[in-house]
N, C-alpha and C positions, 0 to 999 in steps of 0.2 A: 659237427656243431660249430659254434661261431667264435667264441672268445678264447684267446690265450692270454689270460690276465694274471699277472704275477702279484698283484696286490689289489685291495679294494678300489673300485672306481670312485674317484673323488666326487663329492657333491659340488655344485657350482661354487660354493664358498670355500671349498677345501683347498689345501696346498696342491701344487702340481704333483702328478703321479711320479713314482719312482722311474729312473731311466730304464729299468728292466721291464716296465709294463709294456705289453704288446697291445695293439689296437684290436677291438672287436671286429670280426668279419661279418658282413651282412649275409643273412640267409639267402641262398640262391638256388633256383631250380636248374640253372645252367650247369651242364657237366663241367667239373673242375678237375685239375690234375690229381692223380693219386699221390700218396705220401711221398715226400721228398727223399732224395738220397741220404746216405748215412751222415752227412754233415750239413744239415740245413742251418740257416741263420735266422735269428729273430729280427724283429723290426729295427733293432739298433745295431745290427751287424754282429751280434754275439753268436758264436758257434758252440757246439758241444765241448770241444777241446778247451775253448776259452773259459767256459763256465766251470768245467772241471778244475782248471787251474785256479780259478777264483775261490773254489771251495777249499782248496788247500790252505788258503789264507783266511777264509771266512766260513769255517765248517758249520757254524750254527746260524747262518743267514737264511731265513726261509724264502726270501725273494730269489736268491740264487738257486736254491733247490727247486723252487717252482718253475723258474725259467728253464732250468735244465730239463725238468720233466716235460715241459711244453715242447722243447725241441726234440726230445727222444720220441715223443708221440708223433711228431712230423716225420721222424726217421723210420717209423714203422716198428718201434720197440715198445709196445704198450706195457708189458710187465715192468720194465725198467722205469717207464714214465710213472706208473702207479706208485712204485716204491719211492720215487723222488717226491711226488706230491705228498705222500704220507709222511716222509721225513720232514718236509716243510711244515706240516701241521703239528709234528712233534714239538717244533720250536715256537709255533704260533697257532693255537687252535682257532683264532679268530681271523686267520689269513683268508680273505675272501677269494683271492685269485687262486690259491692252492685248492680251495674247495671246488671252485667251478672247473679248474683244469682237471682235478681228480674225477669229477663227474663226466667230463668230456671223454676222457680216456676209458673210463669204466663202460661208458656207452659204446665205445669202439669195439670192446670185447664182449658186448651183449650182456653185461652184468647190470641190467636195467634197474633193479630194485636199489642196488647200491648207488648207481648213477643218480637216480631221482633223489635219494637221501642227501647226497653230496650237493646237488644243485639247490635243494631246499635250504641247506645251511648257508650257501652263498647268497641266496636271495634275502634271507632273513638278516644276515649280517650286513648286507649292503643297503638295507632299507628299501628294497624293491627296485634296484637298478634295472633298467629296461633290457639291456643286453643280457644280463644274468637271468632275468625272467624268461627271456626267449630261450636260453639254454635249458632251463627247467622244462619248458614246454616241449622242446625237442626230445628230451629224455623221456617225458611222459608219453609222447607220441610213439617213440620207438618201443616203449614198454606196453603199448596198447592201452594206456590209461587216457582214453580220448575225452571222456566226460570231465575228468579232473582238469585236463588241459584246456578245455573250452571254458570251464568256470574261471580259471585264472585269466584267460585271454579276454573274456567278457568284462571282468573287473578292470583289467588294465586298459582296455579300450574306452571304457567310460571316462577314465582319467586322461587318456591320450587318444582321442578318436581319429586323429589324422596320422598316427604313427604307421608308416607302411610296413615296417618289419613285423609289428604285432598283427596287423591285418593279414599279412601274408601267412604268418604262422596259423592264424585262424582259418584261412582259406584251405590250407592243406589238411587241417584237422577236420573241418566240416566235410570236405570231399571224402575223407577216409571213412566217415560214418554214413555216407550216402545222402547227406543234406546238400544236394547239388545246387539248387537254386541259390542258396545263401553262399555256398562255397565258391561257385563260379563268379558270383558278384564280387566277392572279396579277392578273387584270383587276379584281377587287374591291378591290385596293389603292387604286384611285382614290378610293374612298369615304373614305379617311383623309387625303386631300390637302386643304389649306385651301380650295381653290376649290370643293370639293364640299360643304362643311359645311352650306351653306344649301339644298342640293338633296336632302337625305336625309329621307325621311318618318320620322315618329316611330313607335315600337313595334317589335315583332319582325319581322325580315326572314325571308321564306320560305326554307326549306332545300331545296325541291324535292320534299318528301314529299307524302303524301296530304293533301288539304285537308279532307276529311270535313265538307263543308257550310259551311266558313268562307268569309268574304269576303276576297279578295285584291285589293289595289290595285297595279296595274302602273304605275310612274311613268316619265315621260320625262325625259331629262336632256341629250340631245345634239341633233343636227340632224334634219331631216325624213327624210333618207336612212336614218338609223339606226332610226327608227321603222318605216319600210317594211321594212328588213332584218329586224327582229325580229318583225314581225307574224306570221310563220310559226309562232312559238312559242305564240301565244295559244290555238289549239285544243288544244295539248298541255297547257297549264296547265289549261284547262277540264276536260280528261280526268282531272285529279287530284281532281275531285269537289267543286268549290267554286263560289262566285259570283265572277265576274271583272269588276272595274271597271278601266278603262284611262284614264289621263291622256292627253289628246290636244290637239294644237294645232287651232284652228278650221279652218285650211287643209286639214287631213287628215280631219276628222271625217266629212264627207259621204261620202268615198270608203270610209272604214273602217266605216261604219255597218252594212254587211252582213257584216262579218268574223265568221266562225264562232267562237263561244265568248265573245263579248262580251255582258255583261249590262247594261252601262251605261258612259257616258263621264263623265269629269271634265275640264272645260276647263282647259288648262294655265294655271298662274298663279292659279287660284282656290282657295278653301279645300277641303280634302279632306272627304268624307263619312266616316261610320264604317266601319271595316274591322278585320279581325283580324290580317292579316299584309300585308306589302308586299314588292315586289321591283322594282328598276329594270329596265327592258326590256333593257338591255345586259348584265344579269347572268343573263338567262334561258339563254343558251347553256351557261354553266357549271352552272347548277342542273339542266339537262336533259341533261347529259352529252355535249355535242356534240364530236365529233372530225372531222377532215377527211374521214373515210370515212362519217360519219353525218350530214352537213349535211342537214337536212330541206328538201324542196322549198318554193318560195314557196307560200303559201296563196292560195286564190282570192279575188280582189277583185271586188266587185260594183259596176259603174259605173252610176250612176243613169240612168234613162230620159231625164230632162230634159237631162242632160249629153250623152247620145248624140244627142238631137234637135238640140241646139245645134251639136255637132260636124258633123253631116250638112250643116248649112248652110254650114259653113266649109270643109270638105274634100269635094270631089265624089267620087262613086263611080268605078267603073272607066272611065277615059277614055283608056286606052292608054299612059299614062305610069307610071313608077315614082315613087311619092310618097315623098319623103325629108324627114324633119324634122331640123333642125340646132340645136345649142346649143353655144356656145363659152365660156361662163363659168358658174360656180356663183355662190352668194351672195357678193357682193364684200366683205362684212364678215368672212367666214371667214378665219382667219389664214393658211391655206395656199393660198388661192385663186390667188395669183400664180403658184404652181408648177403647179397643175392646170389653169388656164385658159389660153386663148390669145385671139386676136382673130378677128373675123369675116373679115378679109381673107385669112386662111389658107384659109378654106372656099371662096373664090371660084374656086379651081382646079376644083372640082367642077362649076361651071356649064358647063364645056366638054363634060361628058358628055351625049350626046344622049338624048332621050326620058326625061328626069328632070324632075319638078316639085318645087321646093324650098319648104319651109315653115319659117319661123323659129318655134320654140317657146321661144325665149329670153325670160326675164323679168328685170326690174330695169334698172338703169342701162345695162348693155351693149346693151340694145335700141337705144339711140341710134345705134349704129354702122351700123344699116341705113340711116338717113337720111344720115349722114355720108358713107357710101360710095356713096350713090345706087343702092342695090340693091333698093329696095322693090318695083320692078316685076318683078324677077327672082326674088326670094325673098318669098313671101307672109308678112307678119308676123301671127302668131296670138297672140303674147303678150298684147296688150291685151284679148283676149277671155277670158282665163283668170282666173276669180275664186278658184279653189281647185284642189286636185289632182284632183278629180273631173272638172273641165273638161279638164285636161291629159290625164288618162287616156282620156277619150272620144275625143280627137283621136288619141292614140297608137294606138288600136284601128283607126283608118281609114288609118294610114300603113303603107307597105310596109317602111320601115326608118327608124331614127333613127341619125344619126351625131353624136357629141357628145364633148366633154370631160367629165370626171367631175363629177357633181353628183347631187342627190337624184332628178332625173328618170331617171338611169340605173337607180337602184333601182326606180323606178316602172315603167319599161319592162320591166325584168327580172322584176319581180313579176307583171306582166300576161302574161308570156311572149311579148312582142313582140320582133322582131329589133332588136337595138341594138348598134352598134359603139361601144365605149368607147375613146377616144383618151387614153392614160394618160401621166402624168409619169413620170420615171425611177424614183422610189420611190413607187408608188401606195398608195392605202389598202390596208390589210392584207387586205381581202376579195378583192383581185385578185392576191395572191401576192407574191413577194419581189422582183419588178422586175428591172432590169438588162438588159432587152431580149430575154432568151432563155429565158423561163420559161413558155412556152405561151400560147395565145390563148383559154383558157376559164377559168371559175371555177365551182366546185361550187355556189356560192350562186345563180347565175342561168344555167340551161342555154341560154337564148336569146341570151346575150350573147357577143359576140366582142371580144377585147381586142387593141388595137394599142399596142405598147409603145415608148417611147423607148429607143434603144440606147445613147445617151450623154446625160448631163444636159442638158436644155434643147433637145434635137434634135427639134423638131417637123417639120422638113422630111422626114425619112425616114418618120415616122408618116403624114403626109398623102399622101406618094407611094404608100405601101402601101395606104392606104384608097382612093385614087383608082383604083388598079389593080383592087382588089377590087370597087369600084362598077361599073367598066366590065364586069367579068365578070358581075356580077349582072344588069345591064341586057341584056347579050347573051343571057343565058339566058331572060329574061322577055319580051323583045319580039321 
Protein backbone atom coordinates (compact mmCIF):
# COMPACT_ATOMS: atom_id res chain seq x y z
CA UNK A 1 0.00 0.00 0.00
CA UNK A 2 1.03 3.52 -0.53
CA UNK A 3 1.12 5.96 2.32
CA UNK A 4 3.15 6.10 5.49
CA UNK A 5 1.37 9.09 7.00
CA UNK A 6 1.89 10.04 10.59
CA UNK A 7 -0.83 12.65 10.76
CA UNK A 8 -3.74 13.88 8.67
CA UNK A 9 -2.83 15.14 5.23
CA UNK A 10 -3.44 18.91 5.34
CA UNK A 11 -6.03 20.53 3.16
CA UNK A 12 -4.72 23.26 0.84
CA UNK A 13 -5.43 25.92 3.44
CA UNK A 14 -4.10 23.93 6.39
CA UNK A 15 -0.77 24.49 8.13
CA UNK A 16 2.22 22.49 6.98
CA UNK A 17 2.35 18.87 8.01
CA UNK A 18 4.38 17.63 10.94
CA UNK A 19 8.09 16.98 10.31
CA UNK A 20 7.35 13.32 10.99
CA UNK A 21 4.90 13.07 8.11
CA UNK A 22 6.06 10.80 5.30
CA UNK A 23 5.12 11.24 1.68
CA UNK A 24 2.52 9.02 0.03
CA UNK A 25 3.98 6.52 -2.41
CA UNK A 26 2.37 6.18 -5.85
CA UNK A 27 0.76 2.84 -6.65
CA UNK A 28 2.97 0.99 -9.11
CA UNK A 29 2.91 -2.29 -10.99
CA UNK A 30 6.66 -2.14 -11.32
CA UNK A 31 8.29 -4.68 -8.97
CA UNK A 32 9.74 -2.84 -5.95
CA UNK A 33 12.22 -3.95 -3.30
CA UNK A 34 11.10 -6.16 -0.45
CA UNK A 35 10.90 -4.74 3.11
CA UNK A 36 14.01 -2.86 4.15
CA UNK A 37 16.56 -4.16 6.67
CA UNK A 38 16.15 -3.78 10.41
CA UNK A 39 16.98 -0.08 10.57
CA UNK A 40 15.12 1.68 7.73
CA UNK A 41 14.85 5.45 7.78
CA UNK A 42 11.82 7.63 7.23
CA UNK A 43 11.66 10.45 4.72
CA UNK A 44 13.24 12.80 7.29
CA UNK A 45 16.15 10.50 8.16
CA UNK A 46 14.56 9.17 11.35
CA UNK A 47 15.50 5.62 12.33
CA UNK A 48 13.85 3.16 14.68
CA UNK A 49 16.49 3.81 17.35
CA UNK A 50 16.01 7.57 17.07
CA UNK A 51 12.24 7.30 17.40
CA UNK A 52 12.55 4.98 20.38
CA UNK A 53 14.77 7.56 22.08
CA UNK A 54 12.22 10.27 21.26
CA UNK A 55 9.54 8.19 22.99
CA UNK A 56 11.58 8.20 26.18
CA UNK A 57 11.07 11.98 26.22
CA UNK A 58 7.62 12.07 24.57
CA UNK A 59 5.88 8.82 25.57
CA UNK A 60 2.40 10.18 24.81
CA UNK A 61 3.12 11.61 21.36
CA UNK A 62 0.95 9.82 18.76
CA UNK A 63 3.04 11.20 15.89
CA UNK A 64 6.16 9.48 17.18
CA UNK A 65 4.33 6.22 17.86
CA UNK A 66 2.86 6.19 14.36
CA UNK A 67 6.19 7.06 12.72
CA UNK A 68 7.86 4.24 14.67
CA UNK A 69 5.14 1.84 13.55
CA UNK A 70 5.65 2.86 9.93
CA UNK A 71 9.37 2.09 10.14
CA UNK A 72 8.78 -1.21 11.92
CA UNK A 73 6.49 -2.17 9.06
CA UNK A 74 9.28 -1.41 6.59
CA UNK A 75 11.62 -3.53 8.73
CA UNK A 76 9.31 -6.53 8.35
CA UNK A 77 7.99 -6.48 11.94
CA UNK A 78 4.23 -6.25 11.39
CA UNK A 79 3.04 -7.21 14.87
CA UNK A 80 5.22 -4.56 16.51
CA UNK A 81 4.05 -2.07 13.88
CA UNK A 82 0.41 -2.84 14.66
CA UNK A 83 1.04 -2.35 18.37
CA UNK A 84 2.65 1.06 17.73
CA UNK A 85 -0.23 2.28 15.59
CA UNK A 86 -2.74 1.16 18.21
CA UNK A 87 -0.72 2.98 20.87
CA UNK A 88 -0.82 6.14 18.74
CA UNK A 89 -4.61 5.83 18.54
CA UNK A 90 -4.85 5.46 22.31
CA UNK A 91 -3.47 8.99 22.52
CA UNK A 92 -5.43 10.38 19.58
CA UNK A 93 -8.44 8.52 18.18
CA UNK A 94 -8.67 11.03 15.33
CA UNK A 95 -5.08 10.56 14.18
CA UNK A 96 -5.56 9.98 10.46
CA UNK A 97 -2.01 8.81 9.82
CA UNK A 98 -2.17 6.17 12.53
CA UNK A 99 -5.44 4.83 11.10
CA UNK A 100 -4.08 4.50 7.56
CA UNK A 101 -0.74 3.10 8.74
CA UNK A 102 -2.65 0.59 10.86
CA UNK A 103 -4.72 -0.37 7.82
CA UNK A 104 -1.59 -0.80 5.72
CA UNK A 105 0.14 -3.16 8.11
CA UNK A 106 -3.06 -5.13 8.84
CA UNK A 107 -3.28 -5.66 5.10
CA UNK A 108 0.30 -6.94 5.07
CA UNK A 109 -0.71 -9.76 7.44
CA UNK A 110 -3.93 -10.42 5.50
CA UNK A 111 -6.32 -9.21 8.21
CA UNK A 112 -8.38 -7.53 5.53
CA UNK A 113 -11.62 -6.86 7.40
CA UNK A 114 -9.69 -4.93 10.05
CA UNK A 115 -7.57 -3.23 7.39
CA UNK A 116 -10.67 -2.02 5.54
CA UNK A 117 -12.22 -0.67 8.75
CA UNK A 118 -9.02 1.22 9.61
CA UNK A 119 -8.74 2.74 6.14
CA UNK A 120 -12.40 3.78 6.25
CA UNK A 121 -11.69 5.65 9.50
CA UNK A 122 -8.77 7.43 7.83
CA UNK A 123 -10.79 8.45 4.78
CA UNK A 124 -13.70 9.79 6.84
CA UNK A 125 -11.45 11.73 9.22
CA UNK A 126 -9.45 13.22 6.34
CA UNK A 127 -12.48 14.38 4.42
CA UNK A 128 -11.76 12.08 1.48
CA UNK A 129 -8.02 12.60 0.96
CA UNK A 130 -7.14 11.00 -2.41
CA UNK A 131 -4.08 9.09 -1.18
CA UNK A 132 -6.00 7.65 1.74
CA UNK A 133 -8.90 6.79 -0.53
CA UNK A 134 -6.48 4.82 -2.67
CA UNK A 135 -5.24 2.95 0.41
CA UNK A 136 -8.85 2.01 1.17
CA UNK A 137 -9.32 0.75 -2.37
CA UNK A 138 -6.18 -1.38 -2.11
CA UNK A 139 -7.48 -2.90 1.14
CA UNK A 140 -10.85 -3.60 -0.48
CA UNK A 141 -9.17 -5.24 -3.46
CA UNK A 142 -6.98 -7.45 -1.32
CA UNK A 143 -10.08 -8.43 0.62
CA UNK A 144 -11.85 -9.26 -2.67
CA UNK A 145 -14.45 -6.52 -2.14
CA UNK A 146 -14.25 -5.46 -5.76
CA UNK A 147 -17.73 -4.03 -6.23
CA UNK A 148 -17.30 -1.75 -3.22
CA UNK A 149 -13.89 -0.66 -4.51
CA UNK A 150 -15.37 0.20 -7.90
CA UNK A 151 -18.19 2.19 -6.32
CA UNK A 152 -15.68 4.32 -4.42
CA UNK A 153 -13.44 4.79 -7.45
CA UNK A 154 -16.30 5.77 -9.74
CA UNK A 155 -17.41 8.47 -7.29
CA UNK A 156 -13.84 9.71 -6.82
CA UNK A 157 -13.19 9.84 -10.56
CA UNK A 158 -16.30 11.90 -11.17
CA UNK A 159 -14.71 14.52 -8.93
CA UNK A 160 -11.15 14.01 -10.28
CA UNK A 161 -11.45 12.44 -13.75
CA UNK A 162 -7.81 13.04 -14.62
CA UNK A 163 -6.26 11.57 -11.47
CA UNK A 164 -3.94 8.81 -12.79
CA UNK A 165 -3.61 7.06 -9.43
CA UNK A 166 -7.37 6.66 -9.05
CA UNK A 167 -7.70 5.53 -12.65
CA UNK A 168 -4.88 3.03 -12.18
CA UNK A 169 -6.59 1.62 -9.10
CA UNK A 170 -9.78 1.26 -11.13
CA UNK A 171 -7.92 -0.45 -13.97
CA UNK A 172 -6.58 -3.15 -11.66
CA UNK A 173 -10.00 -3.64 -10.07
CA UNK A 174 -11.81 -3.88 -13.42
CA UNK A 175 -9.31 -6.41 -14.72
CA UNK A 176 -9.72 -8.47 -11.56
CA UNK A 177 -13.46 -8.89 -12.23
CA UNK A 178 -13.00 -9.60 -15.92
CA UNK A 179 -14.17 -6.27 -17.32
CA UNK A 180 -11.23 -6.23 -19.70
CA UNK A 181 -12.34 -3.63 -22.26
CA UNK A 182 -12.74 -0.98 -19.54
CA UNK A 183 -9.83 -2.20 -17.46
CA UNK A 184 -7.29 -2.22 -20.27
CA UNK A 185 -8.44 1.24 -21.34
CA UNK A 186 -7.72 2.58 -17.85
CA UNK A 187 -4.49 0.56 -17.66
CA UNK A 188 -2.62 3.16 -19.68
CA UNK A 189 -3.07 5.58 -16.76
CA UNK A 190 0.00 3.95 -15.21
CA UNK A 191 2.09 5.80 -17.78
CA UNK A 192 1.21 9.08 -16.04
CA UNK A 193 2.39 7.89 -12.62
CA UNK A 194 5.77 9.20 -11.41
CA UNK A 195 7.19 5.68 -11.16
CA UNK A 196 6.77 5.23 -14.90
CA UNK A 197 8.22 8.46 -16.18
CA UNK A 198 11.68 7.03 -16.83
CA UNK A 199 10.24 3.92 -18.46
CA UNK A 200 8.40 5.51 -21.37
CA UNK A 201 10.10 5.58 -24.76
CA UNK A 202 10.18 8.86 -26.65
CA UNK A 203 8.08 9.60 -29.70
CA UNK A 204 4.54 8.67 -30.74
CA UNK A 205 2.82 5.71 -29.11
CA UNK A 206 1.14 3.22 -31.41
CA UNK A 207 -2.65 3.47 -31.52
CA UNK A 208 -3.28 -0.08 -32.76
CA UNK A 209 -3.80 0.89 -36.39
CA UNK A 210 -2.00 -0.26 -39.57
CA UNK A 211 1.77 0.15 -39.45
CA UNK A 212 2.24 0.44 -43.22
CA UNK A 213 5.88 -0.58 -43.12
CA UNK A 214 6.84 1.48 -40.07
CA UNK A 215 9.11 0.16 -37.34
CA UNK A 216 7.44 -0.40 -33.97
CA UNK A 217 9.37 -0.85 -30.72
CA UNK A 218 7.63 -3.00 -28.10
CA UNK A 219 8.99 -2.05 -24.69
CA UNK A 220 9.10 -4.08 -21.51
CA UNK A 221 8.25 -2.52 -18.16
CA UNK A 222 7.28 -5.18 -15.66
CA UNK A 223 8.33 -8.73 -14.76
CA UNK A 224 9.26 -11.79 -16.79
CA UNK A 225 5.77 -13.20 -16.39
CA UNK A 226 4.15 -10.20 -18.04
CA UNK A 227 6.50 -10.49 -21.03
CA UNK A 228 5.48 -14.13 -21.44
CA UNK A 229 1.83 -13.19 -20.95
CA UNK A 230 1.89 -10.60 -23.73
CA UNK A 231 4.12 -12.49 -26.17
CA UNK A 232 0.90 -13.83 -27.75
CA UNK A 233 0.23 -10.35 -29.13
CA UNK A 234 3.46 -10.05 -31.12
CA UNK A 235 2.18 -11.94 -34.21
CA UNK A 236 -0.93 -9.74 -34.12
CA UNK A 237 1.25 -6.62 -34.14
CA UNK A 238 3.28 -8.02 -37.03
CA UNK A 239 0.06 -8.59 -38.96
CA UNK A 240 -0.47 -4.81 -38.92
CA UNK A 241 2.25 -4.62 -41.55
CA UNK A 242 5.38 -3.27 -39.92
CA UNK A 243 8.84 -4.15 -38.65
CA UNK A 244 8.70 -5.32 -35.03
CA UNK A 245 11.50 -4.74 -32.53
CA UNK A 246 11.06 -6.09 -29.01
CA UNK A 247 12.86 -5.00 -25.89
CA UNK A 248 13.79 -8.15 -24.00
CA UNK A 249 15.61 -9.29 -20.87
CA UNK A 250 18.60 -11.51 -21.67
CA UNK A 251 17.06 -14.29 -19.56
CA UNK A 252 14.17 -14.51 -22.04
CA UNK A 253 15.81 -13.77 -25.37
CA UNK A 254 16.95 -17.30 -26.26
CA UNK A 255 13.45 -18.65 -25.64
CA UNK A 256 11.72 -15.86 -27.53
CA UNK A 257 14.15 -15.83 -30.45
CA UNK A 258 11.83 -18.05 -32.47
CA UNK A 259 8.72 -16.04 -31.66
CA UNK A 260 6.62 -15.40 -34.75
CA UNK A 261 6.65 -11.77 -35.84
CA UNK A 262 9.89 -10.61 -34.22
CA UNK A 263 12.32 -8.84 -36.53
CA UNK A 264 14.87 -7.97 -33.88
CA UNK A 265 15.55 -7.68 -30.15
CA UNK A 266 16.75 -4.78 -28.05
CA UNK A 267 18.40 -5.78 -24.80
CA UNK A 268 16.53 -4.31 -21.84
CA UNK A 269 18.35 -1.36 -20.33
CA UNK A 270 20.34 -0.49 -23.45
CA UNK A 271 19.86 2.38 -25.89
CA UNK A 272 17.00 2.06 -28.33
CA UNK A 273 17.63 1.91 -32.09
CA UNK A 274 15.64 4.03 -34.52
CA UNK A 275 11.89 3.38 -34.62
CA UNK A 276 8.74 5.15 -35.78
CA UNK A 277 6.26 4.28 -33.02
CA UNK A 278 6.46 2.45 -29.73
CA UNK A 279 4.11 0.58 -27.41
CA UNK A 280 4.61 -0.99 -23.97
CA UNK A 281 3.91 -4.71 -24.05
CA UNK A 282 1.26 -4.40 -21.35
CA UNK A 283 -0.62 -1.84 -23.46
CA UNK A 284 -1.08 -4.31 -26.32
CA UNK A 285 -4.26 -5.91 -24.93
CA UNK A 286 -6.01 -2.53 -25.10
CA UNK A 287 -4.57 -1.59 -28.49
CA UNK A 288 -5.75 -4.92 -29.90
CA UNK A 289 -9.21 -4.86 -28.33
CA UNK A 290 -9.00 -7.75 -25.87
CA UNK A 291 -12.12 -8.71 -23.94
CA UNK A 292 -12.54 -11.70 -21.65
CA UNK A 293 -14.27 -13.48 -24.54
CA UNK A 294 -11.48 -12.75 -27.03
CA UNK A 295 -8.29 -13.50 -25.09
CA UNK A 296 -5.92 -14.87 -27.76
CA UNK A 297 -4.28 -18.24 -27.06
CA UNK A 298 -0.62 -18.37 -26.06
CA UNK A 299 1.66 -18.16 -29.06
CA UNK A 300 4.02 -21.01 -29.86
CA UNK A 301 7.42 -20.84 -28.16
CA UNK A 302 10.38 -22.61 -29.75
CA UNK A 303 12.66 -24.34 -27.25
CA UNK A 304 16.26 -24.46 -28.55
CA UNK A 305 17.66 -27.89 -29.39
CA UNK A 306 20.67 -27.45 -27.08
CA UNK A 307 18.33 -26.71 -24.16
CA UNK A 308 16.37 -29.88 -24.91
CA UNK A 309 19.57 -31.93 -25.02
CA UNK A 310 20.54 -30.56 -21.62
CA UNK A 311 17.08 -31.30 -20.19
CA UNK A 312 17.26 -34.90 -21.44
CA UNK A 313 20.33 -35.40 -19.28
CA UNK A 314 18.56 -33.97 -16.23
CA UNK A 315 15.13 -35.60 -16.47
CA UNK A 316 14.89 -39.23 -17.65
CA UNK A 317 12.30 -40.46 -20.10
CA UNK A 318 9.45 -42.78 -19.20
CA UNK A 319 10.48 -44.64 -16.06
CA UNK A 320 7.03 -45.57 -14.78
CA UNK A 321 6.73 -42.57 -12.46
CA UNK A 322 4.77 -39.36 -12.70
CA UNK A 323 7.35 -36.59 -12.97
CA UNK A 324 6.28 -33.47 -11.05
CA UNK A 325 8.12 -30.16 -10.83
CA UNK A 326 7.58 -27.85 -7.85
CA UNK A 327 8.13 -24.16 -7.12
CA UNK A 328 7.20 -22.49 -3.83
CA UNK A 329 8.34 -18.89 -4.32
CA UNK A 330 8.65 -16.24 -6.98
CA UNK A 331 11.28 -13.52 -7.06
CA UNK A 332 11.86 -12.53 -3.44
CA UNK A 333 12.30 -8.84 -4.30
CA UNK A 334 8.78 -8.64 -5.73
CA UNK A 335 6.73 -6.55 -3.32
CA UNK A 336 3.80 -8.99 -3.16
CA UNK A 337 5.86 -12.17 -2.98
CA UNK A 338 5.12 -12.73 0.71
CA UNK A 339 1.43 -13.18 -0.12
CA UNK A 340 1.81 -15.37 -3.19
CA UNK A 341 4.71 -17.56 -1.97
CA UNK A 342 4.86 -20.23 0.69
CA UNK A 343 7.59 -22.58 1.96
CA UNK A 344 8.98 -25.86 0.68
CA UNK A 345 7.80 -27.56 3.87
CA UNK A 346 4.19 -27.34 2.70
CA UNK A 347 5.06 -29.38 -0.39
CA UNK A 348 6.46 -32.25 1.66
CA UNK A 349 2.98 -33.75 2.08
CA UNK A 350 3.14 -34.64 -1.63
CA UNK A 351 6.09 -36.96 -0.96
CA UNK A 352 3.65 -39.48 0.52
CA UNK A 353 1.99 -39.92 -2.87
CA UNK A 354 3.43 -43.12 -4.40
CA UNK A 355 4.93 -43.45 -7.89
CA UNK A 356 5.81 -39.76 -8.16
CA UNK A 357 9.28 -38.37 -8.80
CA UNK A 358 9.72 -34.77 -7.72
CA UNK A 359 11.97 -32.11 -9.21
CA UNK A 360 12.63 -28.67 -7.79
CA UNK A 361 12.62 -26.02 -10.51
CA UNK A 362 12.92 -23.29 -7.89
CA UNK A 363 15.48 -20.54 -8.51
CA UNK A 364 16.96 -17.95 -6.17
CA UNK A 365 17.42 -17.78 -2.38
CA UNK A 366 14.47 -20.12 -1.59
CA UNK A 367 16.49 -22.99 -3.15
CA UNK A 368 18.39 -23.13 0.15
CA UNK A 369 15.31 -24.66 1.79
CA UNK A 370 16.09 -27.95 0.02
CA UNK A 371 19.31 -28.35 2.00
CA UNK A 372 17.82 -26.95 5.20
CA UNK A 373 15.02 -29.52 5.18
CA UNK A 374 17.31 -32.33 4.01
CA UNK A 375 15.11 -33.15 1.03
CA UNK A 376 17.69 -33.10 -1.76
CA UNK A 377 17.58 -36.89 -2.08
CA UNK A 378 13.77 -36.91 -2.31
CA UNK A 379 13.41 -33.85 -4.54
CA UNK A 380 15.94 -33.52 -7.36
CA UNK A 381 17.19 -29.92 -7.45
CA UNK A 382 17.32 -28.60 -11.02
CA UNK A 383 17.51 -24.86 -10.35
CA UNK A 384 21.33 -24.72 -10.43
CA UNK A 385 21.24 -26.04 -14.01
CA UNK A 386 19.04 -23.23 -15.35
CA UNK A 387 20.85 -20.37 -17.04
CA UNK A 388 17.77 -18.82 -18.61
CA UNK A 389 14.12 -19.46 -19.39
CA UNK A 390 15.00 -21.67 -22.36
CA UNK A 391 16.63 -24.15 -19.98
CA UNK A 392 13.57 -24.07 -17.74
CA UNK A 393 11.21 -24.50 -20.70
CA UNK A 394 13.09 -27.57 -21.91
CA UNK A 395 12.70 -29.23 -18.52
CA UNK A 396 9.01 -28.33 -18.36
CA UNK A 397 8.52 -30.19 -21.64
CA UNK A 398 9.79 -33.38 -19.98
CA UNK A 399 7.66 -33.14 -16.83
CA UNK A 400 4.16 -34.55 -16.52
CA UNK A 401 2.99 -31.78 -14.21
CA UNK A 402 4.14 -28.65 -12.42
CA UNK A 403 2.69 -27.75 -9.00
CA UNK A 404 3.66 -24.26 -7.89
CA UNK A 405 2.76 -20.99 -6.28
CA UNK A 406 2.37 -18.15 -8.74
CA UNK A 407 5.45 -16.78 -10.47
CA UNK A 408 6.81 -16.23 -13.97
CA UNK A 409 7.25 -19.98 -14.46
CA UNK A 410 3.47 -20.37 -14.26
CA UNK A 411 3.25 -18.11 -17.31
CA UNK A 412 6.01 -20.11 -18.97
CA UNK A 413 4.32 -23.47 -18.37
CA UNK A 414 0.98 -22.07 -19.51
CA UNK A 415 2.56 -20.59 -22.63
CA UNK A 416 4.08 -23.98 -23.48
CA UNK A 417 0.74 -25.69 -22.94
CA UNK A 418 2.18 -27.85 -20.16
CA UNK A 419 -0.05 -29.06 -17.31
CA UNK A 420 0.46 -26.68 -14.39
CA UNK A 421 -1.37 -26.36 -11.09
CA UNK A 422 -1.16 -22.81 -9.80
CA UNK A 423 -1.65 -22.50 -6.03
CA UNK A 424 -3.03 -19.02 -5.52
CA UNK A 425 -3.20 -16.45 -2.75
CA UNK A 426 -6.60 -15.11 -1.68
CA UNK A 427 -6.52 -12.21 -4.14
CA UNK A 428 -4.41 -13.46 -7.04
CA UNK A 429 -2.99 -11.64 -10.02
CA UNK A 430 -5.84 -10.36 -12.19
CA UNK A 431 -5.08 -12.93 -14.91
CA UNK A 432 -6.56 -15.56 -12.59
CA UNK A 433 -9.86 -13.82 -11.85
CA UNK A 434 -11.34 -12.21 -8.80
CA UNK A 435 -10.32 -14.65 -6.08
CA UNK A 436 -12.16 -15.40 -2.89
CA UNK A 437 -12.05 -19.18 -3.29
CA UNK A 438 -15.13 -19.83 -5.42
CA UNK A 439 -14.40 -18.33 -8.84
CA UNK A 440 -13.50 -21.39 -10.88
CA UNK A 441 -10.32 -23.31 -11.53
CA UNK A 442 -9.44 -22.12 -15.03
CA UNK A 443 -8.21 -18.97 -16.75
CA UNK A 444 -8.77 -18.00 -20.38
CA UNK A 445 -5.13 -16.95 -20.63
CA UNK A 446 -3.72 -20.46 -20.13
CA UNK A 447 -5.95 -23.43 -21.05
CA UNK A 448 -3.47 -25.97 -19.61
CA UNK A 449 -3.51 -24.34 -16.16
CA UNK A 450 -5.60 -25.46 -13.19
CA UNK A 451 -6.14 -23.01 -10.35
CA UNK A 452 -6.27 -23.89 -6.65
CA UNK A 453 -7.55 -20.93 -4.64
CA UNK A 454 -7.37 -19.92 -1.00
CA UNK A 455 -10.88 -19.80 0.46
CA UNK A 456 -9.82 -17.45 3.24
CA UNK A 457 -6.80 -15.11 3.39
CA UNK A 458 -3.58 -16.96 4.10
CA UNK A 459 -5.23 -20.41 4.16
CA UNK A 460 -2.68 -22.58 2.42
CA UNK A 461 -3.78 -25.73 4.27
CA UNK A 462 -6.97 -26.19 2.24
CA UNK A 463 -5.13 -25.39 -1.00
CA UNK A 464 -2.50 -28.06 -0.44
CA UNK A 465 -5.06 -30.59 0.76
CA UNK A 466 -7.01 -30.14 -2.47
CA UNK A 467 -3.85 -30.37 -4.57
CA UNK A 468 -2.73 -33.54 -2.81
CA UNK A 469 -6.10 -35.17 -3.42
CA UNK A 470 -5.97 -34.18 -7.08
CA UNK A 471 -2.41 -35.51 -7.41
CA UNK A 472 -3.44 -38.87 -6.01
CA UNK A 473 -6.21 -39.02 -8.60
CA UNK A 474 -3.78 -38.22 -11.42
CA UNK A 475 -1.35 -40.90 -10.27
CA UNK A 476 -4.14 -43.47 -9.99
CA UNK A 477 -5.15 -42.81 -13.59
CA UNK A 478 -1.61 -42.89 -15.01
CA UNK A 479 -0.01 -45.82 -13.20
